[in-house]
N, C-alpha and C positions, 0 to 999 in steps of 0.2 A: 694391463691397460689396453684398450681397444686401439687397433691400428688406424682406423678411419680411412681406409682405402690404401694404406701403405703396406709394404711388404715387411713381415716380421722376421727378424733374424736373431738367433740366439747366440750370445757370447758367453764363454766360460768365465765365471768370476767366483773365485774362492770355492770351487767345487759345485756351484749352482749355476743353472742356466738363467741368465737375465735377459728377457725379451726387449729388444730395441726396435721399435717400428720406424724404419727409415723410408722416406718417400721414394717411389719408383723412379721418377724423373730426375731426382737429385742424388741418386745412389752413388754415382761415380765421383761427383765433386763435393759431396757433403760429408760432414762428420756430425756427431750428436753428443749431447750431454743429457743424461737421464738422471732424474732425482725424484725423491718424495718430498713434498712440501707439506708441512704439518702445522695446523692451527693448535698451538700449544695449550691454549686455554679453552679449547673446544668443550671438554668435560665440564668446565666451570660455567661456560655460557649455557650449556644444555641444562645443568642443574639449577642455575639461577633464573633463567628466562624461559625454559621449556624447549621441547624438540623443534617446534616450528621456527622459533627465533634462531636456534643453532643452525637449522637447515638454510634459513635465509642468509645467514652470514656466509656459509659455504658457497651457496649459489652466486651471491654477489661477488665474492672473492674470485671464484672461478671465471666469472664474466670479465672482471677487471684484468686478470692475467691473460685470458684469451685475446682480449682487445689489445693488450700491450704487445703480445707476441705476434699477432696476426698470422701470416702464412709461415712464420719461422718457428712455430712450436705447437705443441699439443698440451692440453690440460684436461685431465680426466678425474672428476671428483670420486672419492671412494668413501668408505665408512669411517666414522669416528674422527672426522676433521682432517683426513689425509687426502692429498691430491697427488696423483702420479703425473709427472711432467716430463716433457722432452723438448729440447731446444736443438734445432739444426744449425750448425755452424758452417757458414760459407761466406765468401768475400762479399762485402757491401751490405751485410745484414747485421743482426744483433751483435755478433762478436766474431772476430777472426781467430780467436784462440780460446782454449779452455779457461785460461786465467781471466780473460775479459768476461766470460760467462759467469765465472765464480764471483768476480767483483760485482757484477750486476745482481747476483743472488744476495750478496752481502748487503748491498744498498736496499734491495727489496725487503729483506728481513728487518733491517734497521728502521726503515721508514714506515713499514706497514702499520704499526700501532698508532701512528699519528693521523691516519686517515680512517675514521670510523665508518662502519656500515650502519646506515639508517634503517631501522626496522620499526614495526608498529609499536614496539615496547621501548623505543628510544635509541639513542646512539650507543653502539657496542664497538669497543676497540678490541683488537685481537693481536696475539703474538704469533710470529711465524718462525719456523726453523726448517732447514733442509737437511736431509740425510740420504744415505745410500746414493751419493753422487758417483756416477759412473760415466766415464768418457769413452766414446767409441770413435775410432778414426774412420776415414772413408771406406776402409776395408773393415766390415763389421765384425770380423773375428778378432780384431786388435782392440782390447779394452783395458781400462785401468780404473781402479777404485780410488776415489779422491777423498773420501771421508765425509765430513758434514760441515754445515754452516749454522752456527748458533752456539750460545754459551750455556745452554741448559736453562730450562724455565725457572725463573726466580720467584714465582708467586707462591702463595699459600696453597695447600692441598684442598681440593673441592670436598665438601662434606654434605652428606645427604640429610640435611635438616633445614627447616624453614628459617631459623635464625641466621645460619650462615648465608643462605640465599638472599635474605633481606640485606645483610651487611654487604654482600658482593654488589648488589644493584646500587646501593647507596654509594659505595666506593667508586663504582664506574661513573655515576653521575657527577660525583665530586671531582674526579680526575679528568673527565672529558675535556673541560675547558682548557686545562693546563696542557694536555697532550696535543690538542688542536693548536694551541698557541705555539708549542714547540715546532709544529709543522709549518707555521707561518713564516719562520726564519726571519725574524726582524719585524714582524707585525706588532700591532698594538697589544695583542694578547700574550706575547712572549714575556717571561719573567725577567727581572733585572737583579743586579747585585747591589745590596746596600752594605757599605763598609763599616765595620766596628773594630776599634783598635785593641790589640793585646799590648798593654802598657807596662813599662818598668816602674813599679811603685816607688822604688827608692829615688830614681831620678825625678819622677813627677813630683814627689813631695819636696825635694830640694828646689825645684823650679816653680813651686807654687801650683802643682797639679797640671803640668803641660806636656813635656815633649817626647820622652823616649818611647819608641814603639818597636816591638819585636816583629810583628806583622799585622796586617789587616785581614780580618775574616770577612769574606764575601758572603753575606747572608741573603738567601733567596727571598725576593719579594715580588708581589703582583701589584701593578698599578691599574686602578680602576678608571672608569671613564671620567671621573671627577678629579683625577690626578692624585688620589689618595693611595698610599702604599700599605699593604697588609701582608702579614706572615702567611706562608703556605704550609704551615705545620700539619694541618689536617689533610691537605691534599698529598703531602709526602707520605703520610702513613697509609693512605689509600693506594698510592702507587706501589709501595712496598708489598702490600697484601695482594694487589692485582698482578704483580710481576713485571711492572713497567718502569721501575725506579732506575734501572740501568740507563735507559734512554735519557732521562733527565740528568743523571749524574754526569754522563759524558758531555752533554750540552753545557752543563755548568762549568766543567773543567775547561772546555773550549772558550766559554765566555771570560773566564779568569785569564786565560792566555791572551785573549784579545785586549783585555784591560791592561795587562802588563806591557803589552806591545805599545800601548798608547802612553804609558806612564814612564817618565824619565828616571834616571838614577837607580837607587837600590830599593825601591818600593817592593815589598813582598806581600803576596796575597795568599790566604788559605781558603780552601773551599771544602765543604763536606761531600763525602760520598757514602752511600749506604754500605753496610757490611755485605749486602747482597750483590754489590757491584765489585767486590774485591776478588776479581778473577780476571786473568789476562786473556780475555776472549777477543773475537774479531772486532768488537766495538771499540777497543782501545787502539787499533792499528793506526788510524789517522792521527790521534793524539800523540802516540809514541813517535811517529814519523816527524811530527812537528817539533817535539821536544829534542829529538836527535839533531834536527837541522838548526834549531835555535836554542842552544844550550844556555844563553844568557837569560832566556825566559824560564827554563827548567830550574835553575838555581834560585829563582825568586818565587817558586810555587811550593806551597805546603798543601799536601793532600790529607785531609782529616777524615779518618774512618770513624763514622758514628755508628755505634752498635745498638741501635734501637731494635735490631733483630740479630740473630746469631749469624756468624760467618759460616756460609754453607760448606766450604771446603778449605780447611786451614792451609793445606799444602799449596792450593791455588792462590790463596791470599798472600802467602809468603813469596811465591813466585812473582806476583804483581808488585809487591812492595820492594823486593830486591831489584826488579827491573826499573821501576821508577827512580829508586835511589841511585842506581848506576847511571841514570841519565842526568842526575843532578838535583832531583826533587827531594824535599824533606817530607817526613811522614809524621802525622799526629794521631793519637787515639783520643777520641772525644768521649765525654760522658763517663770517664773512668770511675768505677766504684758502683755503678748501677747497671741494671739490665744484664746485657751479655758482655759488658766491658770487663773481662776478668783479668786477673794477674797472668793466667796462662796465655791469653792473647797478647798481652804486652811482652811477655818473655819470648813468644814465638816471632812477633813482628819487629821487635827492637826499634820502636818508634823514636824519633828525635824529640817529640814533645808528647807529654801526657797531660790532658786537660781534666781536672777533677770536676765531676758533676756539681752543679750549683746546689743541689740538695744538701750536700755535706757542709758547705759553708753556712748556709742558712740554719742548718741543724746545730752547728757549733755555737750559734748565738744563744742557745738555751741554757748553757752551763758548762762547768769544767769538764764533766764526763764527755759531753758531746764535742767539746773543743778538743779533747784528747783523741777522739776518734778521727777527727779531721787531720790532726797533726800526724797520727799514725799512718793515715792513708797517703798524705803528702810524703812522709818519710819512705814509705814503701815504693812510691813512684820514683823518688830520687834514687833509691837503692837499685832500681832496674836500669839506671843509666840514662834516664830521660830528663829533659828540662821540664819542670812542672809548671803548669798554668792553673790558677784558681779561677773558675768561672762563676758568674752570678754575683759579682761584687757590686752591690747597689748602694752601700752607705760607707761612710768613713770608718765606722766601727768594724764592718766586715772587712774592709781593706786592711785594718790593723790586725785583725784576727788572722787573715791569710798571711800577712807579712811575718807575724809571730811564728807561724808554722813553717817559715822558710820559703814561702811562695812570693818571690820577687816579681814574677810576671803575673798580671791579673787582667781579667776581662769582665766587663759588666757596665751597667748604666752609670755607675759612679765615675767611670773613666771615659765614657762616651757611648751614646746610643748608635745603633746602625743608621747610617746616613747615605743619602743618594748623592750628596756632594762629594767631591774628591779632595784629598789633602794636598797642600802645597809642600813639595819635598825640597830639601836642601842638603848640602854636604855636611854631615855631622855624625855623631854616634860612634860606636866602637865595633870593631870587627865587621864592618860592612853593614851594620844594622840600619834599617830605615828610620829616620827621624823626621818629624813633621812639625811645621811651624804652628799649625792650628788644627782643630777638629771642626766638623761641620757646624754651621750655625744651627741653633735649636729649631728654627723653622723648617730645616731640611731633614731633621731627624725623624726616624720612623720607628714604630714599635718593634720590640724584639719577638 
């Protein structure tokens, strides 16, 4: 990295000399943090949009960083989406400690995808990570290696074919509004949670189809300018492929905690996270801190891991699940029986709840053989020690089929559609379960 008028001093790091350009006039009172900032999806941008668009992203990002740092740092763009950066640390400026600079880097990497670069080919969102973090004190020979900031890129691998490039551009266009909405933090474009109950079929039948609720799933919805709510299923798939799903998942967990904080009593909320978010990276730090400080919220939160894609690293997923459970949260595996939701994953993660994918209950309606498959799957989930939930219950016949297979807890349109209204809770139920007097009026229900 060019010194731009500064003096270059080498510091011994792991057997290699790492150049740190410190400013001449601040050499005595300054320390420095050197790092490489990487655009993780730079190969994807270049493959899908071309070299000129990729270069434009890098140029605009370099300009943003340079403007943000001012006289307190240097940014030097390099090849393949990598920027060499240096921050000078001294009193009254960006940070007084290495920890403050690293915290700034974490916020930068977390927020960067929410602010797209506008190019001639449209809005392009990018993912950032920082590595080779090296801290140097005012005496430049004293250095330490700090590691990296980032949880590993979670997107699909770029492929050199026109079909992949077209899909990537389509995904970027579909996800752009949602990512920008997340960046608005409370603006009109930010998604909302619609609640759908997981009900006790036995109690509901006895009470005429009403009250017992295990928990409420917070289903993500978008509200358009006309006030209509719609599912974000297509955008969620795009975010997974692009590698931005972790940002949404952490925001959704925060939204659920905010809702729990506003709801009295024992109301419990479950929210989905992608399998690609099942890693205890720096993005979880704020959530973990809040759960630790507010355990009364943690014990009312169910984190549902939906395996529409494979878990990237099972040991990391186990570490996350164990940590969340130690804080009081409960864990569910969603869509069991399809896609990547395998028996192996349930055995490894030991979830509190297993939700059987709706396909199997609908399939069970075709005959005894198909019903036997559903019963076998439910029995398998029970044998793994989890509470089993049947998804996709839309008719009384399906509710009866699920109950016959031993699925007391059920979820689907038959028991209540996702709703933007909130239930009225009261003291009842067993073992601290949330029980509600009514579900949302039909006028407030939204599609699943």
